[in-house]
N, C-alpha and C positions, 0 to 999 in steps of 0.2 A: 584653221581658226586663226583669227588676227589676235596677236598677243597684246594684252593691256599691261600697264597704262600706256596712253598715247602722249606724244608731244604734237600739238596741233600747228601745222604749217599755214600761215596766213600769207606768205609770199609778199608780193607788192600790190595786194588787192587795192583797187581804186576807191572802194566804199564799203560800208558795212554789209550791204546786201550780198556782196560778192562772197563773203565768207560764211554764208548760211549753213554750210556743212560744219564747220567748226563751232559756230554758235549753237547749232542744234545739238552736237555732242556735249558741249559744255552745259547747256540748260537741262538736258534729259539724262545724261549719263556723266555727271561731274566727277564721280570717283574714278572715271576711266582717263582723265586728263590731268597731267601734272603741270602743264604750262603751255605757252604759245611761242612760236618762232616767227618773228616779223622781219622782212627785209627793208632796206632803205626805201622810203617813199611809200610805205604801206599806210593806208588811210583807214584801216579797220583795227578794232580792238575787241576781243571778246571777254575782257576782263580777268584773264588769267595772268600769271606771272610771266614776264618775258624772260626766256632762257636762251642760252647758246646751246648747241648740241651736247657739249661736254657737261654743262649743268644739268641738262634733262637726263642725261645718261647717269650722273651721280644721283639724281632724284629717282631713278628706277624706271624711266621710260623705256619701252620696248619697241614701239613702233612709231614712226613719223607719218602722220595722217595728213594728206593734202586736204586742207579744210576750205579750199576755194572752189567755187563753182562759177567758172567764167564762160562767157559766151563762146561756144564752139568746143569747149572742154579741152583746151590745149596746154601743153608744157612748154614754157618758154625757155630760151637758152640760159637766162639768168637763174630760173628755177632749177634747171637740170644740174648746174654746178653745186647747188646746195644739196640736192638729192644724192648726188655722187659722194659728197662729203658725209652725209648721213650714213650711207651704206658702209663707207670706209670706217665710220665709227661704230659699226655693228648694229645699227637700226634696221629693222624691217621696214618697208614702205607699204602704205595702203593708199589707194586713190579710187575715186569714183568718176574720173574724167573720161571722156570719149577717147582722148589721146592715151592709149594703154601703156602702162609701164613695161609690159612684156614686149612691146614693139619698139622699145628704145634700146638698141644694141649696147650703148655704153652702160646703161643701167643694169641690163642683164648680165654683162660681163663682170661688173663690179660686185653685184649681188652674188654671183657664183663664186668669185674669188674670196669673198668675206663670209660665205655660208649664211647669207641673208635671204629673206623671202620677199617676193613682190606680190602684193594682193591687188588685183583689179576687181572691184565689186560691181563694176557695170558690165559684166559679161554674163549673159544668161547660161545657167548651168543645167538647164532642162530643155528637152525637145518639146516645146509647147504645141498644143493642138490648135487647129483652127476653131474659132468659137462656133458652138452648136446652137446657142440661144435657147437650149432646153432649160425650163425652170427648175431651180434647185431648192431643196429644203434649207431651212435657216433664214436669217434676216441679214441685210446689209445696208450700211450707211456710208455714203460718199461725201466728202467735202469738195465743193466746186467753188471757183473763185472768179473775181473780176479781172485778175491778172496772175502773173507768176509771182511767186515769193510774197504772198500776202498772209500766210499763216495756215495753210491748209494741213500741213503735217503736224503743227503744233496743235491744232484743233482736234486732229484725229487722236493724237497722243494723250491730250488732256481728256478728251471724251472717254477713251478706253479706261483711263485711270479712274474717272468719276463713275462709270458703269460698274467697274469691279468693286469699287467701295460701296456701291448700292447692293452688291451681291448678284449683279446681272452677269450672264455669260457673255464674254466678249473677247475678241482678239484683235489686236492692231496688226494690220496687213500693210507692210512697207512696199512701196512701189518705186522708190528712188534711192539714190546713193546714200543720202543722209539717214533715212529711215533704216536702211540695211545695215549702215555702220552702227547705229543706235541699238537695234534689236538683234543683229546678227543673221537675219534671213529675210527674204522677200523676193520680189521680181524687179529687176532693173528695166523698167517698162520702156524707156526711151532708147534702149539698146537692142530691143526684140524687133525682129523683121516685121514690117507693117502688117502683113497678112495674118500674123500670129499674135498681135498685141491683145486683141480682145480675148482670144483663147487663153493667153497667159493670165488674164484676171479670172477667168473661169477657173483655171487651175489653182490659182492663189486662194480662191474663196469657194472651196467645194461644198457639196451638201453637208448639212450639220443639223444639230437639234433645232427643233422648231423655235425654241426660245433663245438660240444663240445668235449674237451679233457679230458680223465682221465689220471692223471699223477700217475702211479703206482710205489709205492716204491719197489725196488728190495730187494732180499734176497739171502744170500749165493752165490754160483758160481757153474756153470755147471761142473767146474773142480775141485771142493772141494768135496772129496769123503765123508766127513761127512754130507754135507748139500745140495748136488746137487738136492735132491728130491724136495725141496721147490722152487728152481729156476725153475725147469721144470714145476711145477704146475702153477707158475706165467705166464710162457710163453704160455702154452696151455690154461689155464683158462682166461688169459687176452686177448688172441688173438690180440696182439699189432700190430698196423699199422706201429709203428716206435720203434727202439731200440736206446738207447744211451749206448755206451760202457764206462765203468768206471774202472780206474786203479790208482794204487799208485806205482810210479816207483821206489822208493827207497827199496821196500820190495823185499827180495830175495826168501823167501819161503812162502808156504800157511800158513795162520793163524792157529796155533795149530798143523801143519803137517810139521815138520822140514825136513822130507825126500822127500817132494814135492815141486818142483819149480813152480813159477808162469807160466801160459801159455802166450803165446804172444797175443797181441790184435788182430792180424790176426786170430789166432785159435779160440778165443772167438767169433769174428765176424762170422766166417764160421759156427761154430757149432750152435751158437745161431740162426742165420738166417735159417739154415737148419731145426731146430726144430720148430721155430716160423712159418715157411711157411706150416707146417703141419695143423695148424688151421687158418692161414691167409696167403694165397699165395702171398699177395701183400706186406708183411711186408718188411721194409728196414732200414738199419742203417743210421741215419741222423747226428750223431755228436759223439764226444769223450769228456768225462769229466775226467780230470786228477787232482788228489789229490796232490797238490804241497806243503803241509804244511811243509815238511822237506826239502824244497829247498829254496834258496835265491830267490829274485825277478828276478834277471838276470838269474839264472839257470833255473827257471821256464819258462821264456819267450823264452829261446833258446829251451827247450824241447818241449814246445807247438808248436813252429814253425816247429820243425822236424816232430812231429806227424801230423800236419796239411798237410804238404808236402807229407808225406808218404801215407796218406789215402785220400787226397783230400776232407776232411770234416772239418767243424769247430771243433777246439780243444780248450777247455777253462777250467779254474779252476773256477767252478761256485760260489765257496765260496769267493775266492779272487777277481774275475772279474765280477761276476754276470753271469746270463745265458741268456742274451738277444740274443746272436748269436744262441744258440740253439733253443730258441723260434722262431726266425725268420726262421730257417730251418723247423720247424714244420708248421709254417703259409704258407709255400710254397707247402705243401702236399694237 
């Protein structure tokens, strides 16, 4: 188990999107975070108190969590110096990066010397099967997006909370590092060997009561040439009964791909439904989640109304407004 509370390490993150791990923990498990640690040049801020390692230790922090999700998931030399200092101060380390803590000899040595633990949450802990495609009991809903980091995890967490408030049976199923750090369990999908990715989602969402919903955290985008494979594994392995489209309307190009424009919501709907109906012919789109964080309240309301009229489906910002209307749409299925 990863000991709480956390000190969230933002490093030298170049922008706010780069600290989505820290932001997710702060927004969904605020009691687990005492503060943030930022290096010189950091251009991100999750709204917690800036602390030194000593201040965080005094405040009770047990684990330094790397809250950055950078392209390639690497640990820089500058970061490494801070991580060593944290271990020497008695902190455990937790990371969801592809660059594993346990593969860094200096970190391993200092951790052993100081009796500290290294937690790599992006390592599969189960021998996952190859997907069978056999239909399972229970119901499943998956968030799919126009791009990476548009709010698929937030949508799933908000939807699970709204469903439970209605008395519906539901479980949030984490599929990425941030979701796993928030809930303590899940499948680190993008670290699973390709042949077993869809099978890992079958494993994560086993047969259940007919009225139970698995709310599956989405990853990547079918239109993102770097990460489309994980999205397709979620669609085929999850066999979703319902899809929720996720979009951030102020973004002009794909995350990390400046030469690629975002697809339309219509394109995502049509492609995702076509692929989802390979494993579940009855799948349907039930709602649209819009990330309006860069819009004013009035701008958001106008845009949501336009999307709702365009698609004839409930369109909400689940973080600003809650996901009750999305839960209501699922309750009708």
